[in-house]
C-alpha positions as CSV (number, residue, x, y, z in Angstrom):
1,X,0.0,0.0,0.0
2,X,1.2,3.5,-0.9
3,X,1.2,6.1,1.7
4,X,0.2,9.6,0.6
5,X,2.5,12.3,2.0
6,X,2.1,16.0,2.2
7,X,-1.6,16.1,2.8
8,X,-2.8,18.9,5.0
9,X,-5.8,18.8,7.4
10,X,-8.9,20.8,6.3
11,X,-9.2,24.1,8.1
12,X,-12.4,26.1,8.7
13,X,-13.2,28.9,6.2
14,X,-11.8,32.2,7.4
15,X,-15.0,34.0,6.2
16,X,-17.1,31.9,8.6
17,X,-14.9,32.6,11.5
18,X,-14.8,36.4,10.9
19,X,-18.5,36.7,10.3
20,X,-19.4,34.9,13.6
21,X,-18.4,37.8,16.0
22,X,-20.4,40.2,13.9
23,X,-23.4,38.0,14.1
24,X,-23.0,37.5,17.8
25,X,-22.7,41.3,18.3
26,X,-25.9,41.9,16.3
27,X,-27.8,39.3,18.3
28,X,-26.5,40.7,21.6
29,X,-27.5,44.2,20.5
30,X,-31.0,43.0,19.6
31,X,-31.4,41.3,23.0
32,X,-30.0,44.3,24.8
33,X,-32.4,46.6,22.9
34,X,-35.4,44.4,23.6
35,X,-34.5,44.4,27.3
36,X,-34.3,48.1,27.3
37,X,-37.6,48.4,25.6
38,X,-39.2,46.1,28.1
39,X,-37.6,48.1,31.0
40,X,-38.9,51.5,29.9
41,X,-42.6,50.9,31.0
42,X,-41.2,49.4,34.3
43,X,-39.0,52.4,34.8
44,X,-41.9,54.7,34.3
45,X,-44.0,52.9,36.9
46,X,-41.2,52.9,39.4
47,X,-40.5,56.6,38.9
48,X,-44.2,57.3,39.5
49,X,-44.2,55.2,42.6
50,X,-41.1,56.9,43.9
51,X,-42.5,60.4,43.6
52,X,-46.2,60.4,44.3
53,X,-45.7,63.4,46.5
54,X,-44.4,65.6,43.7
55,X,-47.0,68.3,42.8
56,X,-48.5,67.7,39.4
57,X,-50.3,70.1,37.1
58,X,-54.0,70.1,38.2
59,X,-56.7,69.1,35.6
60,X,-59.8,71.3,35.6
61,X,-62.4,68.6,34.9
62,X,-60.9,66.4,37.6
63,X,-60.8,69.2,40.2
64,X,-64.4,70.2,39.6
65,X,-65.6,66.6,39.9
66,X,-63.4,66.1,43.0
67,X,-64.7,69.1,44.8
68,X,-68.3,68.4,43.9
69,X,-68.1,64.8,45.0
70,X,-66.2,65.6,48.2
71,X,-68.7,68.2,49.3
72,X,-71.6,65.9,48.5
73,X,-70.0,63.2,50.6
74,X,-69.3,65.7,53.4
75,X,-72.9,66.8,53.5
76,X,-74.1,63.2,53.3
77,X,-71.9,62.0,56.2
78,X,-72.6,65.2,58.3
79,X,-76.3,64.8,58.0
80,X,-76.2,61.0,58.4
81,X,-74.7,61.4,61.9
82,X,-77.6,60.7,64.3
83,X,-79.1,63.8,65.9
84,X,-78.4,62.9,69.5
85,X,-80.5,65.7,70.9
86,X,-80.2,64.8,74.6
87,X,-76.4,64.3,74.4
88,X,-76.0,67.5,72.3
89,X,-78.0,69.6,74.7
90,X,-76.0,68.1,77.7
91,X,-72.7,68.9,75.9
92,X,-73.9,72.4,75.2
93,X,-74.6,73.0,78.9
94,X,-71.2,71.6,79.9
95,X,-69.4,73.7,77.3
96,X,-71.2,76.8,78.4
97,X,-70.2,76.1,82.0
98,X,-66.6,75.7,81.0
99,X,-66.6,79.0,79.2
100,X,-68.1,80.7,82.2
101,X,-65.4,79.1,84.3
102,X,-62.8,80.5,81.9
103,X,-64.5,83.9,81.9
104,X,-65.1,83.9,78.1
105,X,-68.9,83.3,78.1
106,X,-69.9,86.6,76.4
107,X,-71.7,85.0,73.4
108,X,-75.1,85.9,74.8
109,X,-74.2,89.6,75.3
110,X,-72.8,89.7,71.8
111,X,-75.9,88.0,70.4
112,X,-78.3,90.4,72.0
113,X,-76.2,93.5,71.2
114,X,-75.8,92.8,67.5
115,X,-79.5,91.7,67.2
116,X,-80.6,95.1,68.2
117,X,-79.1,96.6,65.0
118,X,-81.4,95.2,62.4
119,X,-79.3,95.9,59.2
120,X,-76.2,94.5,60.8
121,X,-77.7,91.2,62.0
122,X,-79.5,90.7,58.7
123,X,-76.3,91.2,56.9
124,X,-74.6,88.7,59.2
125,X,-77.4,86.1,58.5
126,X,-76.7,86.3,54.7
127,X,-73.0,86.4,55.4
128,X,-73.3,83.1,57.3
129,X,-75.3,81.5,54.6
130,X,-73.3,82.5,51.5
131,X,-69.7,83.5,51.9
132,X,-68.8,80.2,53.6
133,X,-69.1,78.6,50.1
134,X,-68.4,81.5,47.8
135,X,-65.0,82.6,49.3
136,X,-63.8,79.0,49.7
137,X,-64.5,78.1,46.0
138,X,-63.1,81.4,44.8
139,X,-59.8,80.7,46.6
140,X,-59.6,77.3,45.1
141,X,-60.1,78.7,41.6
142,X,-57.5,81.4,42.3
143,X,-55.0,78.7,43.4
144,X,-55.8,76.6,40.4
145,X,-55.1,79.4,37.9
146,X,-52.3,81.4,39.6
147,X,-50.6,78.9,41.8
148,X,-50.9,75.5,40.2
149,X,-47.8,74.1,41.9
150,X,-49.3,74.9,45.3
151,X,-52.9,73.9,44.6
152,X,-52.7,70.2,45.4
153,X,-51.1,70.7,48.8
154,X,-53.5,73.5,49.8
155,X,-56.5,71.4,48.6
156,X,-55.2,68.5,50.6
157,X,-55.0,70.6,53.8
158,X,-58.6,71.7,53.2
159,X,-59.9,68.2,52.6
160,X,-58.1,66.8,55.6
161,X,-59.5,69.5,57.7
162,X,-63.0,68.7,56.6
163,X,-62.5,65.0,57.0
164,X,-61.4,65.2,60.7
165,X,-64.4,67.6,61.3
166,X,-66.8,64.8,60.4
167,X,-65.2,62.7,63.1
168,X,-65.9,65.5,65.6
169,X,-69.6,65.7,64.6
170,X,-69.9,62.0,65.2
171,X,-68.0,61.7,68.5
172,X,-69.2,65.0,70.1
173,X,-72.7,66.1,69.2
174,X,-73.3,69.6,70.3
175,X,-76.3,71.9,70.2
176,X,-75.6,75.5,69.0
177,X,-76.3,78.3,71.6
178,X,-79.6,79.2,69.8
179,X,-81.0,75.7,70.6
180,X,-80.0,75.6,74.3
181,X,-82.6,75.1,77.0
182,X,-82.9,78.2,79.0
183,X,-79.9,79.8,77.3
184,X,-81.9,82.9,76.3
185,X,-80.1,83.1,73.0
186,X,-81.8,84.7,70.0
187,X,-82.2,82.7,66.8
188,X,-81.6,85.7,64.5
189,X,-82.8,83.9,61.3
190,X,-86.2,83.1,62.8
191,X,-86.6,86.5,64.4
192,X,-85.8,88.5,61.3
193,X,-87.1,85.9,58.9
194,X,-84.0,85.8,56.7
195,X,-82.3,83.0,54.9
196,X,-79.2,82.8,57.1
197,X,-78.7,79.3,58.3
198,X,-79.1,75.8,56.9
199,X,-80.0,74.7,60.4
200,X,-82.9,77.1,60.9
201,X,-86.2,78.0,59.3
202,X,-87.2,76.1,56.2
203,X,-83.9,74.3,55.9
204,X,-83.6,72.9,59.4
205,X,-84.7,69.4,58.2
206,X,-81.9,69.4,55.6
207,X,-79.0,69.8,58.0
208,X,-77.9,68.2,61.2
209,X,-78.7,70.8,63.8
210,X,-76.5,69.2,66.5
211,X,-73.2,69.3,64.6
212,X,-71.7,72.6,66.0
213,X,-68.3,71.2,67.1
214,X,-66.0,72.0,65.3
215,X,-67.0,75.1,63.4
216,X,-66.1,74.6,59.7
217,X,-67.1,78.2,59.1
218,X,-63.9,79.0,61.1
219,X,-61.9,76.1,59.7
220,X,-62.6,77.0,56.1
221,X,-62.4,80.8,56.5
222,X,-59.1,80.5,58.3
223,X,-57.8,78.3,55.5
224,X,-58.9,81.0,53.0
225,X,-57.4,83.8,55.0
226,X,-54.0,82.2,55.6
227,X,-53.8,81.1,51.9
228,X,-54.5,84.7,50.7
229,X,-52.1,86.2,53.3
230,X,-49.3,83.9,52.3
231,X,-49.6,84.1,48.5
232,X,-51.3,87.4,47.6
233,X,-48.9,90.1,46.4
234,X,-51.2,93.1,47.0
235,X,-51.1,94.5,50.6
236,X,-54.9,95.1,50.6
237,X,-55.6,91.5,49.6
238,X,-53.4,90.2,52.4
239,X,-55.2,92.5,54.9
240,X,-58.6,91.2,53.7
241,X,-57.2,87.7,54.1
242,X,-56.6,88.2,57.8
243,X,-59.9,90.1,58.3
244,X,-62.0,87.4,56.7
245,X,-61.7,84.7,59.5
246,X,-61.9,87.4,62.2
247,X,-65.2,88.7,60.8
248,X,-66.5,85.2,60.4
249,X,-65.8,84.5,64.1
250,X,-67.9,87.5,65.0
251,X,-70.7,86.3,62.7
252,X,-71.0,82.8,64.0
253,X,-71.1,84.1,67.6
254,X,-73.5,87.0,66.9
255,X,-76.0,84.7,65.1
256,X,-75.8,82.2,68.0
257,X,-74.7,79.4,65.8
258,X,-71.5,78.6,67.7
259,X,-69.6,79.0,70.9
260,X,-66.1,80.5,71.1
261,X,-64.8,77.0,71.7
262,X,-66.4,75.7,68.5
263,X,-64.1,78.1,66.7
264,X,-61.1,76.6,68.6
265,X,-62.2,73.2,67.4
266,X,-62.2,74.5,63.8
267,X,-58.7,75.8,64.3
268,X,-57.5,72.5,65.6
269,X,-59.0,70.7,62.6
270,X,-57.2,73.1,60.3
271,X,-53.9,72.5,62.1
272,X,-54.4,68.8,61.5
273,X,-55.1,69.4,57.8
274,X,-51.9,71.4,57.4
275,X,-50.0,68.6,59.2
276,X,-51.3,66.0,56.8
277,X,-50.4,68.2,53.8
278,X,-46.9,68.8,55.2
279,X,-46.4,65.1,55.9
280,X,-47.3,64.2,52.3
281,X,-45.5,67.0,50.4
282,X,-42.7,67.7,52.8
283,X,-43.5,71.4,52.9
284,X,-46.3,73.8,53.6
285,X,-48.3,74.8,50.5
286,X,-46.9,78.4,50.2
287,X,-43.3,77.1,50.2
288,X,-43.8,74.9,47.2
289,X,-42.9,76.2,43.7
290,X,-45.6,78.4,42.2
291,X,-45.5,76.8,38.7
292,X,-45.0,73.2,37.6
293,X,-42.5,72.9,34.7
294,X,-43.7,71.1,31.7
295,X,-42.2,67.8,30.8
296,X,-39.2,67.9,28.5
297,X,-39.5,66.4,25.0
298,X,-35.8,65.5,24.9
299,X,-35.1,61.8,24.0
300,X,-34.5,59.6,27.0
301,X,-31.1,58.1,27.5
302,X,-32.7,54.7,27.9
303,X,-34.2,55.0,24.4
304,X,-30.8,55.9,23.0
305,X,-29.1,53.0,24.7
306,X,-31.6,50.6,23.3
307,X,-30.1,50.9,19.8
308,X,-27.7,48.0,19.2
309,X,-24.0,48.9,18.8
310,X,-22.7,47.9,15.4
311,X,-19.1,46.7,15.0
312,X,-17.2,47.6,11.8
313,X,-17.3,44.8,9.2
314,X,-14.3,42.4,9.4
315,X,-11.9,42.6,6.5
316,X,-11.8,39.4,4.5
317,X,-8.6,37.9,3.5
């Protein structure tokens, strides 16, 4: 048998070997880009979860719906609290005795003195019935338009104030001074036949008459006054902001709808509301930025990184 010499072993084609890294690189780029594409929605969700406390631009339709539904729920819950007449009258007698002990029980004198001036007490009746809603809604609209970055925090303070007030109505039923037994207070709405209270006259069956503690006339008016004082630029507007809760205090006492201590309860509820807002946003409303910057349209780095990196083609021998 003849033995063949000089034969060489077959070697792989150099074209195949050089093309393999390029193919691997393309495949790796596609996998990397797919992973980036799948991560983008997850990154968006994570970022939203990490910053739920960041103020966002308010939406008009949502805010109108939210305020309307919230006030409807507030009225529903407030009026659903059982009218515990006996407990409410007993609490009113006890509160009146506490004020006499403290030397601040002058509500009756104020009530009789203002009632003697017809035009003044009639004006207070209409003040009590209308400005409570008009001013609060107006301040919300003003915040929405001129201070959108502070709107959500201020609104949260107002809503938390109202929510804790509902708890007070349930736990501590209280009759207003005008309904006390032997208190000799004047129900100014009935005497002057004016539409001045949802808890008197023709509207007495539409509202819980024994939900006087705390006074949301004070809680809401003080929220309005502090908001205007902190954010308004005109000096006269800031002065009116401070005068509004002070005048409201005189109105609720003169019309015999609240005791002084009901006003203190409203202030306590407002303090709770601001505490909730501060805990959520990490700042008081007036210290937050006035405007919310619009989102940038610049391409995200993640999207840029999703494009596969291409290696230069290998040179064939």
